[in-house]
C-alpha positions in Angstrom: 19.7 -15.0 -5.2 22.0 -13.4 -7.1 20.4 -14.3 -10.5 17.2 -13.0 -9.0 18.7 -9.5 -8.5 20.6 -9.4 -11.8 17.0 -10.2 -13.4 15.5 -7.4 -11.5 18.4 -5.1 -12.4 17.8 -5.9 -15.9 14.1 -5.1 -15.8 14.6 -1.8 -14.1 17.6 -0.8 -16.8 15.3 -2.1 -19.9 12.5 0.2 -18.5 14.5 3.0 -17.9 16.5 2.7 -21.1 13.8 1.8 -23.6 10.6 3.1 -22.0 8.7 2.1 -25.1 9.1 -1.3 -24.2 6.3 -1.0 -21.6 3.9 -1.3 -24.4 4.6 -5.0 -24.8 3.2 -5.4 -21.2 -0.4 -6.3 -22.8 -2.3 -8.4 -20.9 -5.4 -8.7 -23.5 -4.8 -12.2 -24.0 -5.8 -13.0 -20.4 -9.3 -11.9 -21.3 -9.8 -14.6 -23.9 -8.2 -17.2 -21.6 -10.5 -15.9 -18.6 -13.6 -16.0 -20.9 -12.9 -19.6 -21.9 -11.9 -20.6 -18.3 -15.3 -19.5 -17.0 -17.3 -20.9 -19.6 -20.7 -21.0 -18.0 -21.3 -18.1 -15.6 -23.2 -20.4 -12.9 -19.3 -21.7 -12.0 -18.2 -21.5 -7.9 -16.9 -18.4 -6.6 -13.2 -19.6 -6.7 -13.2 -20.4 -10.2 -11.6 -17.5 -11.4 -8.9 -18.4 -9.0 -7.7 -21.2 -10.7 -6.7 -19.3 -14.0 -4.1 -17.5 -11.8 -3.1 -21.0 -10.0 -2.5 -22.7 -13.3 -0.2 -20.2 -14.8 1.9 -20.0 -11.6 1.9 -24.3 -11.8 3.1 -23.7 -15.4 5.6 -21.3 -14.7 7.1 -23.4 -12.1 7.0 -26.5 -14.2 8.8 -24.7 -17.1 11.4 -22.9 -14.8 12.3 -26.5 -13.3 12.6 -27.7 -17.0 14.8 -24.9 -18.6 17.3 -24.7 -15.7 18.4 -28.2 -16.7 19.7 -26.8 -19.8 22.9 -24.9 -20.7 23.8 -24.3 -17.2 20.3 -22.7 -16.3 20.9 -19.8 -18.8 17.5 -20.3 -20.5 15.7 -20.3 -17.1 17.2 -17.1 -16.2 16.0 -15.7 -19.4 12.8 -16.9 -18.7 12.4 -15.3 -15.2 13.5 -12.0 -16.7 11.4 -11.8 -19.7 8.1 -13.0 -17.3 9.2 -10.4 -14.3 9.5 -7.6 -17.0 6.0 -8.6 -18.5 4.4 -8.7 -15.1 6.4 -5.4 -14.0 3.5 -2.5 -14.2 1.2 -2.8 -16.1 2.6 0.4 -17.9 5.4 2.6 -16.4 4.9 4.0 -13.3 7.8 6.2 -13.8 6.4 7.6 -17.1 3.1 8.0 -15.4 4.4 10.0 -12.9 6.5 12.4 -15.2 3.3 12.9 -17.3 1.2 14.2 -14.6 4.5 16.6 -13.6 5.3 17.8 -17.1 1.3 18.2 -18.6 1.2 21.5 -20.4 -2.1 22.2 -19.0 -4.7 21.5 -16.6 -7.1 19.0 -18.8 -4.0 17.2 -20.1 -2.4 16.9 -16.2 -6.0 15.6 -15.1 -6.1 13.0 -18.1 -2.7 11.8 -17.2 -3.6 11.9 -13.5 -5.9 9.1 -13.7 -3.3 6.7 -15.3 -2.1 6.7 -11.5 -5.2 5.1 -10.2 -4.4 1.3 -8.8 -7.9 0.6 -9.7 -9.7 1.4 -12.6 -13.1 1.2 -11.2 -12.3 3.9 -8.5 -13.6 7.2 -9.1 -11.7 9.8 -11.2 -8.7 10.7 -9.2 -8.5 14.5 -8.3 -5.3 16.5 -8.1 -5.4 16.7 -4.5 -2.2 16.0 -2.3 -3.9 13.6 -0.2 -5.3 11.4 -3.2 -2.5 12.0 -4.9 0.2 10.5 -2.7 -2.6 7.8 -1.8 -3.2 6.9 -5.4 0.8 6.6 -6.4 1.7 4.6 -3.3 -1.2 1.8 -3.9 0.2 1.8 -7.6 3.5 1.4 -6.5 2.6 -1.6 -4.3 0.7 -3.4 -7.2 3.2 -2.3 -9.8 6.2 -2.5 -8.1 6.7 -4.1 -4.8 4.0 -6.7 -4.9 5.6 -8.3 -7.9 8.8 -7.8 -6.9 8.2 -9.7 -3.6 6.2 -12.7 -5.1 9.1 -12.8 -7.6 11.7 -13.2 -5.0 9.7 -15.7 -3.5 8.6 -18.2 -6.0 10.4 -16.8 -9.1 8.5 -16.2 -12.6 5.2 -18.0 -11.9 4.7 -15.8 -8.2 5.4 -12.6 -10.4 2.9 -13.8 -13.1 0.1 -14.8 -10.6 0.2 -11.9 -8.7 -0.2 -10.0 -11.5 -3.3 -11.9 -12.9 -4.8 -12.0 -9.6 -4.3 -8.0 -9.7 -5.7 -7.6 -13.1 -8.8 -10.1 -12.8 -9.6 -8.2 -9.6 -9.2 -4.6 -10.0 -9.4 -4.1 -14.0 -12.8 -3.2 -15.4 -12.1 -5.2 -18.4 -11.8 -8.3 -16.7 -14.6 -7.8 -14.0 -17.2 -7.6 -15.8 -17.3 -11.3 -16.6 -17.3 -12.1 -12.6 -20.5 -12.4 -10.2 -20.6 -10.3 -6.9 -19.3 -13.5 -5.2 -16.5 -14.1 -7.4 -15.0 -10.4 -7.3 -15.2 -10.5 -3.8 -13.0 -13.8 -3.7 -10.9 -12.2 -5.9 -10.3 -8.9 -4.1 -9.8 -10.8 -0.9 -7.1 -12.7 -2.6 -5.4 -9.6 -4.1 -5.6 -8.5 -0.5 -3.9 -11.4 0.9 -1.2 -11.3 -1.6 -0.8 -7.7 -0.8 -0.4 -7.9 2.9 3.1 -9.2 3.3 4.8 -6.4 0.6 2.6 -3.5 1.9 3.8 -4.3 5.4 7.3 -4.3 4.3 6.6 -1.1 2.0 5.1 0.8 5.3 8.7 -0.2 7.5 11.0 0.5 4.4 9.2 3.9 3.9 9.8 4.4 7.9 13.5 4.1 7.2 14.0 6.1 4.2 11.5 9.3 5.5 10.8 10.4 9.1 10.9 7.5 11.1 8.9 8.8 14.0 6.0 10.3 11.8 5.5 7.0 10.0 5.6 4.9 12.9 3.5 7.4 14.9 0.8 7.5 12.1 0.6 3.8 12.0 -0.3 3.2 15.7 -2.6 6.2 15.7 -4.4 4.6 12.5 -4.7 0.7 14.2 -5.8 2.8 17.3 -8.6 4.7 15.7 -9.8 1.5 13.5 -9.4 -1.0 16.3 -9.0 -4.0 13.8 -5.7 -4.8 14.9 -2.5 -5.4 12.8 -3.1 -8.5 11.4 -6.3 -8.0 9.3 -6.9 -7.4 5.6 -7.6 -3.7 6.0 -4.5 -2.0 3.9 -5.7 1.2 4.4 -2.6 2.3 6.7 -0.4 2.4 3.6 -2.1 5.3 2.6 -1.8 7.2 5.9 1.8 6.5 6.2 2.7 7.4 2.7 0.9 10.8 3.4 2.9 11.0 6.6 6.4 10.2 5.4 5.9 12.2 2.4 4.7 15.5 3.9 7.7 15.2 6.6 9.9 14.7 3.7 8.6 17.8 2.0 8.3 19.9 5.1 12.1 19.1 5.4 13.0 20.5 2.6 14.5 17.2 1.1 12.7 18.0 -2.7 13.7 21.5 -2.5 10.3 22.6 -1.5 7.9 23.0 1.4 4.5 23.5 0.2 2.5 20.0 1.6 -0.4 21.7 -0.2 0.8 21.6 -3.6 0.0 18.0 -5.3 2.7 18.1 -7.8 5.3 18.7 -5.1 3.8 16.2 -3.2 3.7 13.9 -6.2 7.1 14.8 -6.8 8.4 13.8 -3.2 6.3 10.5 -3.4 8.4 9.4 -6.5 11.6 10.4 -4.8 10.7 8.6 -1.3 9.6 5.1 -3.8 12.7 5.1 -5.3 14.7 5.3 -2.2 12.5 2.5 -0.9 13.0 0.5 -4.0 16.9 0.8 -3.5 16.4 -0.3 -0.2 14.7 -3.5 -1.2 17.1 -4.1 -3.7 20.2 -3.8 -1.2 18.3 -6.2 1.0 17.8 -9.0 -2.0 21.7 -8.5 -2.7 22.5 -9.3 0.8 22.3 -12.9 0.8 24.4 -12.8 -2.4 27.1 -10.9 -1.0 27.2 -13.0 2.3 27.6 -16.1 -0.1 30.4 -14.3 -2.0 32.4 -13.1 1.6 32.5 -16.9 2.5 
């Protein structure tokens, strides 16, 4: 676990110190693989899922082999590189900063579109509700989902998660699939997001207004009547709005206007940073307990 935490910290530091490295997160090669893998378009609805599965298995095998060499240092380097590659795509912090620092409304609106978690969705308007929901959905897929699967399965989990997200939600990949295949990919993406989304929700409650977040969670499920154990992840947007609104109203971001989308966006970034710190602390706990013994 100590190596896992160190790899995560190195990736975060590299992204902060040298943001230009984000351009290396290029998955264009996946399009070629995907086209070759599908071959005949008359394939099973689950055929596209075989490509992420193969990537996971290849990473697991390579990780196991590298762990036997030079005290596992090559395996650690491999895991760190794969995590950096899967983190994103792009740089969420830079995308948020581009919106906040845009010199005019046209460039602000253009920068805002980078925060959309799904490139097939409608253009994102500069409105508080839409902005907060989008940035949390993007944080789930670009930070917390990949982080969860990296901790659970190592580099294979991170790369497999990223591949499913891209295949399911990026227009450049979706064009290769029929409706049944897209449905299977979207369902798989939601399954992979289910646990990270709930962990993100619980952590959000801890770092913002616990009563507001948990109350909104209960109200959401009561209103939709689907129960807690479904693939409906729409609760995250509602909880994000409740947590960020409460944070802004409390003056934690030195502003109290919940009607200003830029104020809400800046505070959403602050809240997400707190959530990320809590996740890192939780990941560090097992290593600290082992050291204590």
